C-alpha positions in Angstrom: 77.2 -14.0 -43.2 79.6 -13.3 -40.3 83.0 -14.8 -40.7 84.1 -17.2 -38.0 87.8 -16.8 -38.2 90.3 -14.1 -37.3 92.4 -12.3 -39.9 95.4 -11.6 -37.7 97.3 -14.8 -36.9 99.3 -15.6 -33.8 103.1 -15.6 -34.4 106.4 -16.6 -32.8 106.5 -13.1 -31.2 103.4 -13.9 -29.3 105.0 -17.2 -28.1 108.1 -15.4 -26.9 106.1 -12.6 -25.1 103.9 -15.2 -23.4 106.9 -17.3 -22.3 108.4 -14.3 -20.5 105.0 -13.6 -18.9 104.3 -17.2 -17.9 107.7 -17.5 -16.1 106.5 -15.0 -13.5 103.4 -16.9 -12.5 103.1 -17.9 -8.9 100.3 -20.5 -9.5 98.3 -19.2 -6.5 94.9 -19.0 -8.2 92.1 -20.8 -6.5 89.3 -22.0 -8.9 85.9 -21.0 -7.5 83.8 -21.2 -10.7 83.5 -23.4 -13.7 84.2 -20.3 -15.8 87.7 -20.2 -14.3 88.6 -23.4 -16.2 89.7 -23.7 -19.8 90.4 -27.1 -21.5 92.9 -27.6 -24.3 93.0 -30.6 -26.7 95.8 -30.9 -29.3 95.4 -33.1 -32.3 96.4 -33.8 -35.9 92.8 -34.3 -37.0 90.8 -31.2 -38.0 87.3 -30.8 -36.6 84.4 -31.4 -38.9 80.8 -30.1 -38.6 81.7 -28.7 -35.2 82.7 -32.1 -33.8 85.9 -33.8 -32.8 86.2 -37.5 -32.3 88.1 -39.9 -30.1 90.8 -41.9 -31.9 88.5 -45.0 -31.7 85.6 -43.1 -33.3 88.0 -41.7 -36.0 89.0 -45.2 -37.0 92.6 -44.6 -36.2 94.9 -47.6 -36.5 98.4 -48.6 -35.4 100.9 -50.4 -37.6 102.3 -53.6 -36.3 105.1 -55.9 -37.4 105.8 -59.6 -36.6 108.0 -62.6 -37.5 106.7 -66.1 -37.7 109.4 -68.8 -38.0 111.5 -66.5 -40.1 108.6 -65.0 -42.1 108.1 -61.3 -41.6 104.7 -59.8 -41.8 102.8 -56.6 -41.1 99.3 -55.9 -39.7 97.2 -53.1 -38.4 95.1 -52.9 -35.3 92.6 -50.3 -34.0 93.3 -47.6 -31.5 91.0 -48.6 -28.6 90.8 -45.3 -26.7 87.2 -44.0 -27.0 87.9 -40.8 -25.0 88.9 -37.3 -26.1 91.6 -36.0 -23.8 91.9 -32.4 -22.6 94.4 -30.7 -20.3 93.4 -28.1 -17.7 94.4 -24.5 -18.1 97.6 -25.5 -19.8 98.9 -27.6 -22.7 100.4 -31.0 -22.2 104.1 -30.1 -22.0 105.9 -33.5 -22.4 108.5 -33.7 -25.2 108.6 -37.5 -25.2 106.3 -38.6 -28.0 106.2 -42.2 -26.6 104.8 -41.0 -23.2 102.4 -38.2 -24.1 102.1 -38.1 -27.9 100.6 -34.5 -28.0 103.5 -32.4 -29.2 104.0 -31.5 -32.9 100.2 -31.3 -33.5 98.6 -29.0 -36.1 95.4 -28.2 -34.3 94.2 -27.3 -30.8 90.7 -26.9 -29.4 90.3 -24.3 -26.6 87.1 -25.0 -24.7 85.9 -22.5 -22.0 84.6 -24.1 -18.8 80.9 -24.1 -18.0 78.4 -26.0 -15.8 77.1 -27.8 -18.9 80.6 -28.9 -19.9 81.3 -30.4 -16.4 78.2 -32.4 -16.6 79.4 -34.0 -19.9 82.8 -35.1 -18.5 83.5 -38.8 -18.1 86.6 -38.4 -16.0 88.6 -35.6 -14.4 92.1 -35.9 -12.9 95.2 -33.7 -12.7 96.4 -33.9 -16.2 93.5 -35.4 -18.1 89.9 -34.4 -18.6 88.0 -37.0 -20.7 84.9 -36.9 -22.9 83.5 -40.0 -24.4 83.3 -40.7 -28.2 82.3 -37.6 -30.1 82.3 -34.1 -28.7 80.3 -31.1 -30.0 82.7 -28.0 -29.8 80.2 -25.4 -31.0 81.1 -21.9 -29.6 84.6 -23.1 -28.9 87.9 -22.0 -30.5 90.1 -24.0 -32.9 93.7 -23.0 -33.6 95.1 -24.1 -37.0 97.8 -23.1 -39.5 97.1 -19.8 -41.3 97.0 -21.6 -44.6 94.0 -23.7 -43.4 91.9 -21.1 -41.6 89.4 -20.5 -44.3 88.9 -24.2 -45.0 88.5 -25.1 -41.4 86.0 -22.2 -40.9 84.0 -23.3 -43.9 83.6 -26.8 -42.5 82.7 -25.7 -39.0 80.2 -22.9 -38.9 79.7 -22.8 -35.2 83.3 -22.5 -34.0 85.8 -19.6 -34.0 89.0 -20.3 -35.9 92.2 -18.8 -34.7 95.1 -19.0 -37.2 98.8 -19.1 -36.3 102.0 -18.9 -38.3 104.0 -22.1 -38.3 103.6 -25.9 -38.7 102.7 -26.9 -35.1 100.3 -25.5 -32.6 102.6 -26.1 -29.5 102.4 -23.1 -27.2 99.8 -21.2 -29.2 96.8 -22.6 -27.3 98.2 -21.3 -24.0 98.9 -17.9 -25.6 95.3 -17.6 -26.9 93.7 -18.9 -23.7 95.7 -16.2 -21.8 94.4 -13.6 -24.2 90.9 -14.7 -23.3 91.7 -14.0 -19.7 92.3 -17.5 -18.3 95.1 -18.3 -15.9 97.6 -20.6 -17.5 99.1 -23.0 -14.9 102.8 -23.6 -14.8 103.8 -27.2 -15.2 107.0 -28.9 -14.0 109.6 -30.1 -16.5 108.1 -32.7 -18.9 105.3 -33.4 -16.4 101.9 -32.1 -17.4 100.5 -32.3 -13.9 99.8 -29.2 -11.9 102.1 -28.3 -9.0 101.5 -26.9 -5.5 98.1 -27.4 -3.8 96.0 -28.6 -6.7 93.2 -30.3 -4.7 92.8 -27.1 -2.6 92.8 -24.9 -5.8 89.9 -26.8 -7.4 87.9 -28.5 -4.7 85.1 -26.0 -4.4 84.1 -26.7 -8.1 84.9 -30.4 -8.4 82.9 -31.4 -5.3 79.7 -30.3 -7.2 80.3 -33.1 -9.7 81.7 -35.8 -7.4 85.2 -35.5 -9.0 88.3 -35.8 -6.9 91.5 -34.0 -8.1 93.9 -37.0 -8.0 97.5 -36.6 -9.2 97.3 -39.2 -11.8 94.7 -41.9 -12.7 97.1 -44.8 -12.7 94.5 -47.5 -12.5 92.6 -45.9 -15.4 95.9 -45.4 -17.3 96.8 -49.1 -16.9 93.3 -50.3 -17.8 93.5 -48.3 -21.1 97.0 -49.5 -21.8 95.9 -53.1 -21.2 93.0 -52.7 -23.6 95.4 -51.5 -26.3 97.8 -54.4 -25.6 94.9 -56.8 -25.9 93.9 -55.4 -29.3 97.4 -55.6 -30.5 97.7 -59.2 -29.4 94.4 -60.2 -30.9 95.1 -58.7 -34.4 98.6 -60.1 -34.3 97.2 -63.6 -33.7 94.7 -63.2 -36.5 97.3 -62.1 -39.0 99.5 -65.0 -37.9 96.9 -67.5 -38.9 96.6 -65.9 -42.3 100.4 -65.9 -42.7 100.6 -69.6 -41.6 98.0 -70.5 -44.3 99.8 -68.6 -47.0 103.2 -70.0 -46.1 102.1 -73.6 -45.4 103.0 -73.4 -41.7 101.2 -76.0 -39.6 98.8 -74.1 -37.2 99.4 -76.5 -34.4 103.1 -75.7 -34.6 102.0 -72.2 -33.8 99.8 -73.4 -31.0 102.6 -75.2 -29.3 105.1 -72.4 -29.9 102.9 -69.5 -28.9 104.8 -68.6 -25.8 108.1 -68.1 -27.6 106.3 -66.3 -30.5 104.7 -63.8 -28.2 107.9 -63.2 -26.3 109.9 -62.7 -29.5 107.3 -60.3 -31.1 105.3 -58.5 -28.4 107.5 -59.1 -25.4 104.4 -60.4 -23.7 104.1 -63.6 -21.7 101.1 -65.8 -22.0 98.0 -64.5 -20.3 96.7 -66.4 -17.2 94.5 -69.4 -18.0 91.0 -68.4 -19.0 87.5 -70.0 -18.8 87.3 -72.0 -22.0 83.5 -72.3 -21.9 83.2 -68.5 -21.8 86.0 -67.4 -24.2 85.9 -69.9 -27.1 83.1 -69.2 -29.6 80.9 -72.4 -30.0 80.3 -73.6 -33.6 77.5 -75.6 -35.1 79.8 -78.5 -35.4 79.7 -80.4 -32.1 82.7 -82.5 -33.1 84.8 -79.4 -33.6 83.7 -78.0 -30.2 84.6 -81.2 -28.5 88.0 -81.3 -30.3 89.0 -77.9 -29.0 87.6 -78.7 -25.5 89.8 -81.8 -25.4 92.8 -80.2 -27.0 92.9 -77.1 -24.8 92.0 -78.9 -21.6 94.7 -78.0 -19.1 96.6 -76.0 -21.7 94.2 -73.0 -22.0 95.4 -69.4 -22.2 93.7 -66.4 -23.7 96.0 -66.5 -26.7 95.4 -70.2 -27.5 91.6 -69.7 -27.3 91.8 -66.7 -29.6 93.9 -68.7 -32.0 91.3 -71.5 -31.9 88.6 -69.0 -32.8 90.5 -67.6 -35.7 91.4 -71.1 -37.0 87.7 -72.0 -36.8 86.9 -69.0 -38.9 89.6 -69.8 -41.5 89.3 -73.6 -41.9 86.7 -76.3 -42.1 86.8 -79.0 -39.4 88.2 -81.6 -41.7 91.1 -79.4 -42.6 91.8 -78.5 -38.9 91.8 -82.3 -38.1 94.3 -82.9 -41.0 96.6 -80.2 -39.7 96.4 -81.7 -36.2 97.1 -85.2 -37.4 100.0 -84.0 -39.6 101.5 -82.1 -36.7 101.3 -85.2 -34.5 102.8 -87.4 -37.2 105.7 -85.0 -37.8 106.5 -84.9 -34.1 106.4 -88.7 -33.8 108.9 -89.0 -36.7 111.2 -86.4 -34.9 111.1 -88.5 -31.8 
C-alpha cells in the first residue's frame, strides 16, 4: 500500500527562506481560475477518516464562571459556530488570540481550489471562506508535527500528510502551499485581509458563483458573535437556577435582580422585551401557564422568560408558588 505521508519534514530553515521570498512579493496576481486558489485552515483538532468538523460538530465547549449573591460557580456552554473557516492563499496572521484565535495551532489543512470546491462554499469574503458542518478533505494536504505523521496518516487514508519540525504549524502551511506553486498573498500587519485591488484580482472567478469579494463580513460576524453571546447567557441562566436550588436562594430574588446579575457577570444589559406567547414554553399545567403570564406581564425580557422555562423544568408548580409567596412575604417584612 502506498504511504500517504512524506518522510522529509519542513523545518525552521524552510520558514526563514520563505520569509525572505515572501517579502519581495508585489501582490499583483489576478486570479482567473479556481485552480489559482488555495485555502488554509489551522486547528488543534486532527482530522479523522478524511474529515474535519466545525467547532459545533466537534462538540467544543467554552468554560464560564459566575457569581450569584456571593456564591461562585462555573459552567460550560457550547461553541455555536457551525462553519469551518479557511483563509485564502495565506494563513491568518493575527497574533491576538482574542481576535483571531488561529495562532499556535498544531495542524493545518491545505486545500487546492477547484470548481467542485467553490460549489460547496457557504460564504466567501476577504479573510474567511466558510464550509458548513463537516468537510471531506480527501486528496488534500494536512500538516502536522513530525511525531504524529504516521498516526495521522493511518487514520486518514485519502489525504497526504506533510510533517514539520516544531510544536506549532504557524508559517508552514504557506511554505508548503508555495512549494505547490500557489501565490501566497502578503497581508498587512495583524490584519488577515488582502491588500490592494482584491475585488479586481478575484472577480472573474467569484462572479461564476455569485460571490462578492467584500473586505469583511461585519453583519455575518456580528450575527455569529450574538449567537455565541446568547448561548453563553442561556447556559449561565440555567446554571444559576441549579446554584440557587443548591444554596437555598429564592428564585424570585434572582428574577428581580436579573439586570444587576447580568451586568456583574456577563457585562450584558437585559435584552429587549420579547413576545411572551412565543418564547415561554407552555406546560400541561394551565395554572402554571397563567401564573407566568400574569407575573411576566409588562416585565418581560428574554432572560426572564428563559429563567421561567428553567424554573418550570426544575420545580413543580406548588414549589414555584411557595417560592413566590415566600419572596413576597420576605419583602413585605423588609418594608
